[in-house]
mmCIF file of the N, C-alpha and C atoms, coordinates in Angstrom:
data_MODEL
# 
_entry.id   MODEL 
# 
loop_
_atom_site.group_PDB 
_atom_site.id 
_atom_site.type_symbol 
_atom_site.label_atom_id 
_atom_site.label_alt_id 
_atom_site.label_comp_id 
_atom_site.label_asym_id 
_atom_site.label_entity_id 
_atom_site.label_seq_id 
_atom_site.pdbx_PDB_ins_code 
_atom_site.Cartn_x 
_atom_site.Cartn_y 
_atom_site.Cartn_z 
_atom_site.occupancy 
_atom_site.B_iso_or_equiv 
_atom_site.pdbx_formal_charge 
_atom_site.auth_seq_id 
_atom_site.auth_comp_id 
_atom_site.auth_asym_id 
_atom_site.auth_atom_id 
_atom_site.pdbx_PDB_model_num 
ATOM 1   N N  . UNK A 1 1  ? 36.203  10.964  10.381 1.00 0.00 ? 1  UNK A N  1 
ATOM 2   C CA . UNK A 1 1  ? 35.708  9.745   9.765  1.00 0.00 ? 1  UNK A CA 1 
ATOM 3   C C  . UNK A 1 1  ? 34.459  10.089  8.951  1.00 0.00 ? 1  UNK A C  1 
ATOM 4   N N  . UNK A 1 2  ? 34.379  9.569   7.771  1.00 0.00 ? 2  UNK A N  1 
ATOM 5   C CA . UNK A 1 2  ? 33.251  9.845   6.876  1.00 0.00 ? 2  UNK A CA 1 
ATOM 6   C C  . UNK A 1 2  ? 32.028  9.055   7.324  1.00 0.00 ? 2  UNK A C  1 
ATOM 7   N N  . UNK A 1 3  ? 30.840  9.643   7.151  1.00 0.00 ? 3  UNK A N  1 
ATOM 8   C CA . UNK A 1 3  ? 29.619  8.898   7.517  1.00 0.00 ? 3  UNK A CA 1 
ATOM 9   C C  . UNK A 1 3  ? 29.436  7.702   6.584  1.00 0.00 ? 3  UNK A C  1 
ATOM 10  N N  . UNK A 1 4  ? 28.809  6.643   7.089  1.00 0.00 ? 4  UNK A N  1 
ATOM 11  C CA . UNK A 1 4  ? 28.615  5.465   6.235  1.00 0.00 ? 4  UNK A CA 1 
ATOM 12  C C  . UNK A 1 4  ? 27.716  5.795   5.048  1.00 0.00 ? 4  UNK A C  1 
ATOM 13  N N  . UNK A 1 5  ? 27.995  5.136   3.947  1.00 0.00 ? 5  UNK A N  1 
ATOM 14  C CA . UNK A 1 5  ? 27.185  5.352   2.744  1.00 0.00 ? 5  UNK A CA 1 
ATOM 15  C C  . UNK A 1 5  ? 25.770  4.846   3.005  1.00 0.00 ? 5  UNK A C  1 
ATOM 16  N N  . UNK A 1 6  ? 24.804  5.635   2.628  1.00 0.00 ? 6  UNK A N  1 
ATOM 17  C CA . UNK A 1 6  ? 23.402  5.244   2.834  1.00 0.00 ? 6  UNK A CA 1 
ATOM 18  C C  . UNK A 1 6  ? 22.809  4.765   1.528  1.00 0.00 ? 6  UNK A C  1 
ATOM 19  N N  . UNK A 1 7  ? 22.046  3.715   1.641  1.00 0.00 ? 7  UNK A N  1 
ATOM 20  C CA . UNK A 1 7  ? 21.365  3.197   0.460  1.00 0.00 ? 7  UNK A CA 1 
ATOM 21  C C  . UNK A 1 7  ? 20.225  4.139   0.114  1.00 0.00 ? 7  UNK A C  1 
ATOM 22  N N  . UNK A 1 8  ? 20.035  4.373   -1.149 1.00 0.00 ? 8  UNK A N  1 
ATOM 23  C CA . UNK A 1 8  ? 18.954  5.259   -1.592 1.00 0.00 ? 8  UNK A CA 1 
ATOM 24  C C  . UNK A 1 8  ? 17.603  4.661   -1.228 1.00 0.00 ? 8  UNK A C  1 
ATOM 25  N N  . UNK A 1 9  ? 16.731  5.474   -0.673 1.00 0.00 ? 9  UNK A N  1 
ATOM 26  C CA . UNK A 1 9  ? 15.386  5.025   -0.315 1.00 0.00 ? 9  UNK A CA 1 
ATOM 27  C C  . UNK A 1 9  ? 14.526  5.088   -1.569 1.00 0.00 ? 9  UNK A C  1 
ATOM 28  N N  . UNK A 1 10 ? 13.732  4.050   -1.773 1.00 0.00 ? 10 UNK A N  1 
ATOM 29  C CA . UNK A 1 10 ? 12.923  4.033   -2.988 1.00 0.00 ? 10 UNK A CA 1 
ATOM 30  C C  . UNK A 1 10 ? 11.537  3.505   -2.700 1.00 0.00 ? 10 UNK A C  1 
ATOM 31  N N  . UNK A 1 11 ? 10.623  3.872   -3.533 1.00 0.00 ? 11 UNK A N  1 
ATOM 32  C CA . UNK A 1 11 ? 9.281   3.334   -3.454 1.00 0.00 ? 11 UNK A CA 1 
ATOM 33  C C  . UNK A 1 11 ? 8.322   4.085   -2.551 1.00 0.00 ? 11 UNK A C  1 
ATOM 34  N N  . UNK A 1 12 ? 8.777   5.146   -1.901 1.00 0.00 ? 12 UNK A N  1 
ATOM 35  C CA . UNK A 1 12 ? 7.871   5.872   -1.012 1.00 0.00 ? 12 UNK A CA 1 
ATOM 36  C C  . UNK A 1 12 ? 6.696   6.486   -1.761 1.00 0.00 ? 12 UNK A C  1 
ATOM 37  N N  . UNK A 1 13 ? 6.860   6.782   -3.028 1.00 0.00 ? 13 UNK A N  1 
ATOM 38  C CA . UNK A 1 13 ? 5.758   7.348   -3.812 1.00 0.00 ? 13 UNK A CA 1 
ATOM 39  C C  . UNK A 1 13 ? 4.608   6.352   -3.935 1.00 0.00 ? 13 UNK A C  1 
ATOM 40  N N  . UNK A 1 14 ? 4.893   5.052   -3.800 1.00 0.00 ? 14 UNK A N  1 
ATOM 41  C CA . UNK A 1 14 ? 3.836   4.037   -3.864 1.00 0.00 ? 14 UNK A CA 1 
ATOM 42  C C  . UNK A 1 14 ? 2.851   4.162   -2.706 1.00 0.00 ? 14 UNK A C  1 
ATOM 43  N N  . UNK A 1 15 ? 3.268   4.781   -1.605 1.00 0.00 ? 15 UNK A N  1 
ATOM 44  C CA . UNK A 1 15 ? 2.393   4.933   -0.444 1.00 0.00 ? 15 UNK A CA 1 
ATOM 45  C C  . UNK A 1 15 ? 1.225   5.879   -0.713 1.00 0.00 ? 15 UNK A C  1 
ATOM 46  N N  . UNK A 1 16 ? 1.293   6.654   -1.781 1.00 0.00 ? 16 UNK A N  1 
ATOM 47  C CA . UNK A 1 16 ? 0.168   7.523   -2.125 1.00 0.00 ? 16 UNK A CA 1 
ATOM 48  C C  . UNK A 1 16 ? -1.021  6.731   -2.666 1.00 0.00 ? 16 UNK A C  1 
ATOM 49  N N  . UNK A 1 17 ? -0.760  5.573   -3.262 1.00 0.00 ? 17 UNK A N  1 
ATOM 50  C CA . UNK A 1 17 ? -1.842  4.766   -3.845 1.00 0.00 ? 17 UNK A CA 1 
ATOM 51  C C  . UNK A 1 17 ? -2.850  4.316   -2.785 1.00 0.00 ? 17 UNK A C  1 
ATOM 52  N N  . UNK A 1 18 ? -2.420  3.663   -1.676 1.00 0.00 ? 18 UNK A N  1 
ATOM 53  C CA . UNK A 1 18 ? -3.420  3.261   -0.681 1.00 0.00 ? 18 UNK A CA 1 
ATOM 54  C C  . UNK A 1 18 ? -3.992  4.433   0.106  1.00 0.00 ? 18 UNK A C  1 
ATOM 55  N N  . UNK A 1 19 ? -3.368  5.590   0.009  1.00 0.00 ? 19 UNK A N  1 
ATOM 56  C CA . UNK A 1 19 ? -3.898  6.771   0.675  1.00 0.00 ? 19 UNK A CA 1 
ATOM 57  C C  . UNK A 1 19 ? -4.993  7.426   -0.153 1.00 0.00 ? 19 UNK A C  1 
ATOM 58  N N  . UNK A 1 20 ? -4.778  7.520   -1.450 1.00 0.00 ? 20 UNK A N  1 
ATOM 59  C CA . UNK A 1 20 ? -5.710  8.231   -2.327 1.00 0.00 ? 20 UNK A CA 1 
ATOM 60  C C  . UNK A 1 20 ? -6.884  7.362   -2.772 1.00 0.00 ? 20 UNK A C  1 
ATOM 61  N N  . UNK A 1 21 ? -6.664  6.074   -2.985 1.00 0.00 ? 21 UNK A N  1 
ATOM 62  C CA . UNK A 1 21 ? -7.712  5.193   -3.515 1.00 0.00 ? 21 UNK A CA 1 
ATOM 63  C C  . UNK A 1 21 ? -9.005  5.224   -2.685 1.00 0.00 ? 21 UNK A C  1 
ATOM 64  N N  . UNK A 1 22 ? -8.958  5.139   -1.352 1.00 0.00 ? 22 UNK A N  1 
ATOM 65  C CA . UNK A 1 22 ? -10.220 5.205   -0.591 1.00 0.00 ? 22 UNK A CA 1 
ATOM 66  C C  . UNK A 1 22 ? -10.856 6.594   -0.567 1.00 0.00 ? 22 UNK A C  1 
ATOM 67  N N  . UNK A 1 23 ? -10.089 7.621   -0.908 1.00 0.00 ? 23 UNK A N  1 
ATOM 68  C CA . UNK A 1 23 ? -10.627 8.980   -0.913 1.00 0.00 ? 23 UNK A CA 1 
ATOM 69  C C  . UNK A 1 23 ? -11.429 9.296   -2.170 1.00 0.00 ? 23 UNK A C  1 
ATOM 70  N N  . UNK A 1 24 ? -11.361 8.446   -3.173 1.00 0.00 ? 24 UNK A N  1 
ATOM 71  C CA . UNK A 1 24 ? -12.075 8.651   -4.434 1.00 0.00 ? 24 UNK A CA 1 
ATOM 72  C C  . UNK A 1 24 ? -13.486 8.071   -4.327 1.00 0.00 ? 24 UNK A C  1 
ATOM 73  N N  . UNK A 1 25 ? -14.272 8.600   -3.419 1.00 0.00 ? 25 UNK A N  1 
ATOM 74  C CA . UNK A 1 25 ? -15.605 8.076   -3.128 1.00 0.00 ? 25 UNK A CA 1 
ATOM 75  C C  . UNK A 1 25 ? -16.517 7.975   -4.348 1.00 0.00 ? 25 UNK A C  1 
ATOM 76  N N  . UNK A 1 26 ? -16.554 8.955   -5.244 1.00 0.00 ? 26 UNK A N  1 
ATOM 77  C CA . UNK A 1 26 ? -17.436 8.797   -6.416 1.00 0.00 ? 26 UNK A CA 1 
ATOM 78  C C  . UNK A 1 26 ? -17.104 7.576   -7.264 1.00 0.00 ? 26 UNK A C  1 
ATOM 79  N N  . UNK A 1 27 ? -15.883 7.085   -7.166 1.00 0.00 ? 27 UNK A N  1 
ATOM 80  C CA . UNK A 1 27 ? -15.483 5.910   -7.925 1.00 0.00 ? 27 UNK A CA 1 
ATOM 81  C C  . UNK A 1 27 ? -16.190 4.645   -7.443 1.00 0.00 ? 27 UNK A C  1 
ATOM 82  N N  . UNK A 1 28 ? -16.442 4.545   -6.143 1.00 0.00 ? 28 UNK A N  1 
ATOM 83  C CA . UNK A 1 28 ? -17.018 3.302   -5.609 1.00 0.00 ? 28 UNK A CA 1 
ATOM 84  C C  . UNK A 1 28 ? -18.332 3.504   -4.865 1.00 0.00 ? 28 UNK A C  1 
ATOM 85  N N  . UNK A 1 29 ? -19.001 4.591   -5.106 1.00 0.00 ? 29 UNK A N  1 
ATOM 86  C CA . UNK A 1 29 ? -20.279 4.884   -4.450 1.00 0.00 ? 29 UNK A CA 1 
ATOM 87  C C  . UNK A 1 29 ? -21.430 4.243   -5.231 1.00 0.00 ? 29 UNK A C  1 
ATOM 88  N N  . UNK A 1 30 ? -21.463 2.902   -5.211 1.00 0.00 ? 30 UNK A N  1 
ATOM 89  C CA . UNK A 1 30 ? -22.516 2.160   -5.912 1.00 0.00 ? 30 UNK A CA 1 
ATOM 90  C C  . UNK A 1 30 ? -22.593 0.750   -5.332 1.00 0.00 ? 30 UNK A C  1 
ATOM 91  N N  . UNK A 1 31 ? -23.656 0.071   -5.640 1.00 0.00 ? 31 UNK A N  1 
ATOM 92  C CA . UNK A 1 31 ? -23.863 -1.276  -5.090 1.00 0.00 ? 31 UNK A CA 1 
ATOM 93  C C  . UNK A 1 31 ? -23.459 -2.371  -6.071 1.00 0.00 ? 31 UNK A C  1 
ATOM 94  N N  . UNK A 1 32 ? -23.465 -2.071  -7.354 1.00 0.00 ? 32 UNK A N  1 
ATOM 95  C CA . UNK A 1 32 ? -23.136 -3.101  -8.343 1.00 0.00 ? 32 UNK A CA 1 
ATOM 96  C C  . UNK A 1 32 ? -21.762 -2.811  -8.925 1.00 0.00 ? 32 UNK A C  1 
ATOM 97  N N  . UNK A 1 33 ? -21.006 -3.755  -9.324 1.00 0.00 ? 33 UNK A N  1 
ATOM 98  C CA . UNK A 1 33 ? -21.269 -5.184  -9.351 1.00 0.00 ? 33 UNK A CA 1 
ATOM 99  C C  . UNK A 1 33 ? -21.102 -5.809  -7.971 1.00 0.00 ? 33 UNK A C  1 
ATOM 100 N N  . UNK A 1 34 ? -21.852 -6.856  -7.737 1.00 0.00 ? 34 UNK A N  1 
ATOM 101 C CA . UNK A 1 34 ? -21.766 -7.561  -6.466 1.00 0.00 ? 34 UNK A CA 1 
ATOM 102 C C  . UNK A 1 34 ? -20.814 -8.751  -6.611 1.00 0.00 ? 34 UNK A C  1 
ATOM 103 N N  . UNK A 1 35 ? -20.126 -9.056  -5.551 1.00 0.00 ? 35 UNK A N  1 
ATOM 104 C CA . UNK A 1 35 ? -19.194 -10.177 -5.525 1.00 0.00 ? 35 UNK A CA 1 
ATOM 105 C C  . UNK A 1 35 ? -19.599 -11.076 -4.372 1.00 0.00 ? 35 UNK A C  1 
ATOM 106 N N  . UNK A 1 36 ? -20.116 -12.268 -4.680 1.00 0.00 ? 36 UNK A N  1 
ATOM 107 C CA . UNK A 1 36 ? -20.623 -13.206 -3.682 1.00 0.00 ? 36 UNK A CA 1 
ATOM 108 C C  . UNK A 1 36 ? -21.692 -12.556 -2.800 1.00 0.00 ? 36 UNK A C  1 
ATOM 109 N N  . UNK A 1 37 ? -22.516 -11.705 -3.379 1.00 0.00 ? 37 UNK A N  1 
ATOM 110 C CA . UNK A 1 37 ? -23.590 -11.046 -2.656 1.00 0.00 ? 37 UNK A CA 1 
ATOM 111 C C  . UNK A 1 37 ? -23.168 -9.817  -1.870 1.00 0.00 ? 37 UNK A C  1 
ATOM 112 N N  . UNK A 1 38 ? -21.895 -9.429  -1.975 1.00 0.00 ? 38 UNK A N  1 
ATOM 113 C CA . UNK A 1 38 ? -21.390 -8.256  -1.252 1.00 0.00 ? 38 UNK A CA 1 
ATOM 114 C C  . UNK A 1 38 ? -21.358 -7.083  -2.224 1.00 0.00 ? 38 UNK A C  1 
ATOM 115 N N  . UNK A 1 39 ? -21.995 -5.949  -1.857 1.00 0.00 ? 39 UNK A N  1 
ATOM 116 C CA . UNK A 1 39 ? -22.000 -4.780  -2.743 1.00 0.00 ? 39 UNK A CA 1 
ATOM 117 C C  . UNK A 1 39 ? -20.583 -4.264  -3.025 1.00 0.00 ? 39 UNK A C  1 
ATOM 118 N N  . UNK A 1 40 ? -20.432 -3.660  -4.181 1.00 0.00 ? 40 UNK A N  1 
ATOM 119 C CA . UNK A 1 40 ? -19.146 -3.130  -4.628 1.00 0.00 ? 40 UNK A CA 1 
ATOM 120 C C  . UNK A 1 40 ? -18.539 -2.191  -3.603 1.00 0.00 ? 40 UNK A C  1 
ATOM 121 N N  . UNK A 1 41 ? -19.363 -1.363  -2.969 1.00 0.00 ? 41 UNK A N  1 
ATOM 122 C CA . UNK A 1 41 ? -18.884 -0.397  -1.989 1.00 0.00 ? 41 UNK A CA 1 
ATOM 123 C C  . UNK A 1 41 ? -18.029 -1.077  -0.920 1.00 0.00 ? 41 UNK A C  1 
ATOM 124 N N  . UNK A 1 42 ? -18.448 -2.226  -0.437 1.00 0.00 ? 42 UNK A N  1 
ATOM 125 C CA . UNK A 1 42 ? -17.737 -2.903  0.640  1.00 0.00 ? 42 UNK A CA 1 
ATOM 126 C C  . UNK A 1 42 ? -16.522 -3.678  0.157  1.00 0.00 ? 42 UNK A C  1 
ATOM 127 N N  . UNK A 1 43 ? -16.651 -4.386  -0.978 1.00 0.00 ? 43 UNK A N  1 
ATOM 128 C CA . UNK A 1 43 ? -15.497 -5.162  -1.397 1.00 0.00 ? 43 UNK A CA 1 
ATOM 129 C C  . UNK A 1 43 ? -14.410 -4.290  -1.998 1.00 0.00 ? 43 UNK A C  1 
ATOM 130 N N  . UNK A 1 44 ? -14.730 -3.101  -2.478 1.00 0.00 ? 44 UNK A N  1 
ATOM 131 C CA . UNK A 1 44 ? -13.699 -2.159  -2.918 1.00 0.00 ? 44 UNK A CA 1 
ATOM 132 C C  . UNK A 1 44 ? -12.860 -1.713  -1.728 1.00 0.00 ? 44 UNK A C  1 
ATOM 133 N N  . UNK A 1 45 ? -13.537 -1.436  -0.609 1.00 0.00 ? 45 UNK A N  1 
ATOM 134 C CA . UNK A 1 45 ? -12.799 -1.021  0.589  1.00 0.00 ? 45 UNK A CA 1 
ATOM 135 C C  . UNK A 1 45 ? -11.904 -2.141  1.107  1.00 0.00 ? 45 UNK A C  1 
ATOM 136 N N  . UNK A 1 46 ? -12.377 -3.369  1.061  1.00 0.00 ? 46 UNK A N  1 
ATOM 137 C CA . UNK A 1 46 ? -11.552 -4.502  1.478  1.00 0.00 ? 46 UNK A CA 1 
ATOM 138 C C  . UNK A 1 46 ? -10.356 -4.679  0.528  1.00 0.00 ? 46 UNK A C  1 
ATOM 139 N N  . UNK A 1 47 ? -10.587 -4.466  -0.760 1.00 0.00 ? 47 UNK A N  1 
ATOM 140 C CA . UNK A 1 47 ? -9.488  -4.552  -1.730 1.00 0.00 ? 47 UNK A CA 1 
ATOM 141 C C  . UNK A 1 47 ? -8.460  -3.458  -1.469 1.00 0.00 ? 47 UNK A C  1 
ATOM 142 N N  . UNK A 1 48 ? -8.920  -2.275  -1.071 1.00 0.00 ? 48 UNK A N  1 
ATOM 143 C CA . UNK A 1 48 ? -7.998  -1.181  -0.739 1.00 0.00 ? 48 UNK A CA 1 
ATOM 144 C C  . UNK A 1 48 ? -7.141  -1.544  0.469  1.00 0.00 ? 48 UNK A C  1 
ATOM 145 N N  . UNK A 1 49 ? -7.725  -2.212  1.447  1.00 0.00 ? 49 UNK A N  1 
ATOM 146 C CA . UNK A 1 49 ? -6.973  -2.625  2.631  1.00 0.00 ? 49 UNK A CA 1 
ATOM 147 C C  . UNK A 1 49 ? -5.897  -3.639  2.243  1.00 0.00 ? 49 UNK A C  1 
ATOM 148 N N  . UNK A 1 50 ? -6.273  -4.628  1.432  1.00 0.00 ? 50 UNK A N  1 
ATOM 149 C CA . UNK A 1 50 ? -5.299  -5.625  0.995  1.00 0.00 ? 50 UNK A CA 1 
ATOM 150 C C  . UNK A 1 50 ? -4.186  -4.994  0.155  1.00 0.00 ? 50 UNK A C  1 
ATOM 151 N N  . UNK A 1 51 ? -4.552  -4.061  -0.709 1.00 0.00 ? 51 UNK A N  1 
ATOM 152 C CA . UNK A 1 51 ? -3.565  -3.351  -1.524 1.00 0.00 ? 51 UNK A CA 1 
ATOM 153 C C  . UNK A 1 51 ? -2.610  -2.561  -0.632 1.00 0.00 ? 51 UNK A C  1 
ATOM 154 N N  . UNK A 1 52 ? -3.137  -1.902  0.399  1.00 0.00 ? 52 UNK A N  1 
ATOM 155 C CA . UNK A 1 52 ? -2.296  -1.138  1.316  1.00 0.00 ? 52 UNK A CA 1 
ATOM 156 C C  . UNK A 1 52 ? -1.315  -2.047  2.041  1.00 0.00 ? 52 UNK A C  1 
ATOM 157 N N  . UNK A 1 53 ? -1.767  -3.218  2.463  1.00 0.00 ? 53 UNK A N  1 
ATOM 158 C CA . UNK A 1 53 ? -0.876  -4.160  3.150  1.00 0.00 ? 53 UNK A CA 1 
ATOM 159 C C  . UNK A 1 53 ? 0.260   -4.583  2.229  1.00 0.00 ? 53 UNK A C  1 
ATOM 160 N N  . UNK A 1 54 ? -0.081  -4.936  1.004  1.00 0.00 ? 54 UNK A N  1 
ATOM 161 C CA . UNK A 1 54 ? 0.941   -5.388  0.046  1.00 0.00 ? 54 UNK A CA 1 
ATOM 162 C C  . UNK A 1 54 ? 1.950   -4.279  -0.234 1.00 0.00 ? 54 UNK A C  1 
ATOM 163 N N  . UNK A 1 55 ? 1.474   -3.061  -0.440 1.00 0.00 ? 55 UNK A N  1 
ATOM 164 C CA . UNK A 1 55 ? 2.377   -1.949  -0.746 1.00 0.00 ? 55 UNK A CA 1 
ATOM 165 C C  . UNK A 1 55 ? 3.239   -1.594  0.458  1.00 0.00 ? 55 UNK A C  1 
ATOM 166 N N  . UNK A 1 56 ? 2.655   -1.550  1.646  1.00 0.00 ? 56 UNK A N  1 
ATOM 167 C CA . UNK A 1 56 ? 3.436   -1.222  2.845  1.00 0.00 ? 56 UNK A CA 1 
ATOM 168 C C  . UNK A 1 56 ? 4.529   -2.251  3.108  1.00 0.00 ? 56 UNK A C  1 
ATOM 169 N N  . UNK A 1 57 ? 4.206   -3.519  2.974  1.00 0.00 ? 57 UNK A N  1 
ATOM 170 C CA . UNK A 1 57 ? 5.217   -4.562  3.181  1.00 0.00 ? 57 UNK A CA 1 
ATOM 171 C C  . UNK A 1 57 ? 6.303   -4.460  2.114  1.00 0.00 ? 57 UNK A C  1 
ATOM 172 N N  . UNK A 1 58 ? 5.906   -4.242  0.874  1.00 0.00 ? 58 UNK A N  1 
ATOM 173 C CA . UNK A 1 58 ? 6.886   -4.120  -0.202 1.00 0.00 ? 58 UNK A CA 1 
ATOM 174 C C  . UNK A 1 58 ? 7.830   -2.954  -0.009 1.00 0.00 ? 58 UNK A C  1 
ATOM 175 N N  . UNK A 1 59 ? 7.310   -1.799  0.362  1.00 0.00 ? 59 UNK A N  1 
ATOM 176 C CA . UNK A 1 59 ? 8.152   -0.621  0.593  1.00 0.00 ? 59 UNK A CA 1 
ATOM 177 C C  . UNK A 1 59 ? 9.062   -0.854  1.793  1.00 0.00 ? 59 UNK A C  1 
ATOM 178 N N  . UNK A 1 60 ? 8.521   -1.470  2.837  1.00 0.00 ? 60 UNK A N  1 
ATOM 179 C CA . UNK A 1 60 ? 9.347   -1.754  4.013  1.00 0.00 ? 60 UNK A CA 1 
ATOM 180 C C  . UNK A 1 60 ? 10.499  -2.689  3.663  1.00 0.00 ? 60 UNK A C  1 
ATOM 181 N N  . UNK A 1 61 ? 10.206  -3.771  2.966  1.00 0.00 ? 61 UNK A N  1 
ATOM 182 C CA . UNK A 1 61 ? 11.250  -4.721  2.612  1.00 0.00 ? 61 UNK A CA 1 
ATOM 183 C C  . UNK A 1 61 ? 12.290  -4.116  1.679  1.00 0.00 ? 61 UNK A C  1 
ATOM 184 N N  . UNK A 1 62 ? 11.863  -3.218  0.808  1.00 0.00 ? 62 UNK A N  1 
ATOM 185 C CA . UNK A 1 62 ? 12.790  -2.581  -0.121 1.00 0.00 ? 62 UNK A CA 1 
ATOM 186 C C  . UNK A 1 62 ? 13.706  -1.585  0.578  1.00 0.00 ? 62 UNK A C  1 
ATOM 187 N N  . UNK A 1 63 ? 13.270  -1.060  1.718  1.00 0.00 ? 63 UNK A N  1 
ATOM 188 C CA . UNK A 1 63 ? 14.030  0.008   2.365  1.00 0.00 ? 63 UNK A CA 1 
ATOM 189 C C  . UNK A 1 63 ? 14.668  -0.369  3.695  1.00 0.00 ? 63 UNK A C  1 
ATOM 190 N N  . UNK A 1 64 ? 14.516  -1.605  4.128  1.00 0.00 ? 64 UNK A N  1 
ATOM 191 C CA . UNK A 1 64 ? 15.128  -1.968  5.402  1.00 0.00 ? 64 UNK A CA 1 
ATOM 192 C C  . UNK A 1 64 ? 16.637  -2.068  5.239  1.00 0.00 ? 64 UNK A C  1 
ATOM 193 N N  . UNK A 1 65 ? 17.344  -1.733  6.280  1.00 0.00 ? 65 UNK A N  1 
ATOM 194 C CA . UNK A 1 65 ? 18.802  -1.761  6.184  1.00 0.00 ? 65 UNK A CA 1 
ATOM 195 C C  . UNK A 1 65 ? 19.320  -3.133  6.612  1.00 0.00 ? 65 UNK A C  1 
ATOM 196 N N  . UNK A 1 66 ? 20.514  -3.437  6.201  1.00 0.00 ? 66 UNK A N  1 
ATOM 197 C CA . UNK A 1 66 ? 21.108  -4.723  6.525  1.00 0.00 ? 66 UNK A CA 1 
ATOM 198 C C  . UNK A 1 66 ? 21.430  -4.816  8.015  1.00 0.00 ? 66 UNK A C  1 
ATOM 199 N N  . UNK A 1 67 ? 21.630  -3.689  8.690  1.00 0.00 ? 67 UNK A N  1 
ATOM 200 C CA . UNK A 1 67 ? 21.927  -3.726  10.117 1.00 0.00 ? 67 UNK A CA 1 
ATOM 201 C C  . UNK A 1 67 ? 20.704  -4.109  10.945 1.00 0.00 ? 67 UNK A C  1 
ATOM 202 N N  . UNK A 1 68 ? 19.510  -3.796  10.478 1.00 0.00 ? 68 UNK A N  1 
ATOM 203 C CA . UNK A 1 68 ? 18.307  -4.126  11.230 1.00 0.00 ? 68 UNK A CA 1 
ATOM 204 C C  . UNK A 1 68 ? 18.046  -5.623  11.239 1.00 0.00 ? 68 UNK A C  1 
ATOM 205 N N  . UNK A 1 69 ? 18.295  -6.280  10.129 1.00 0.00 ? 69 UNK A N  1 
ATOM 206 C CA . UNK A 1 69 ? 18.022  -7.692  9.982  1.00 0.00 ? 69 UNK A CA 1 
ATOM 207 C C  . UNK A 1 69 ? 19.275  -8.403  9.470  1.00 0.00 ? 69 UNK A C  1 
ATOM 208 N N  . UNK A 1 70 ? 20.153  -8.801  10.376 1.00 0.00 ? 70 UNK A N  1 
ATOM 209 C CA . UNK A 1 70 ? 21.380  -9.470  9.890  1.00 0.00 ? 70 UNK A CA 1 
ATOM 210 C C  . UNK A 1 70 ? 21.064  -10.817 9.244  1.00 0.00 ? 70 UNK A C  1 
ATOM 211 N N  . UNK A 1 71 ? 21.866  -11.167 8.277  1.00 0.00 ? 71 UNK A N  1 
ATOM 212 C CA . UNK A 1 71 ? 21.664  -12.432 7.565  1.00 0.00 ? 71 UNK A CA 1 
ATOM 213 C C  . UNK A 1 71 ? 22.756  -13.402 7.913  1.00 0.00 ? 71 UNK A C  1 
# 
């Protein structure tokens, strides 16, 4: 019996974005511009966290199989 056809996995390269963005310290090693009184250093890190959540959920949804979540 032949193995079942597998759907091509896609979007894994997007996972490099939330991995590399926080590692670029010279890019965000400053206090200005401030957003609601919060220095750039801190709100950049929070933006990286939100970006990582969005990308991880998107990649997961794009690659989940139909057997895991029946409709």
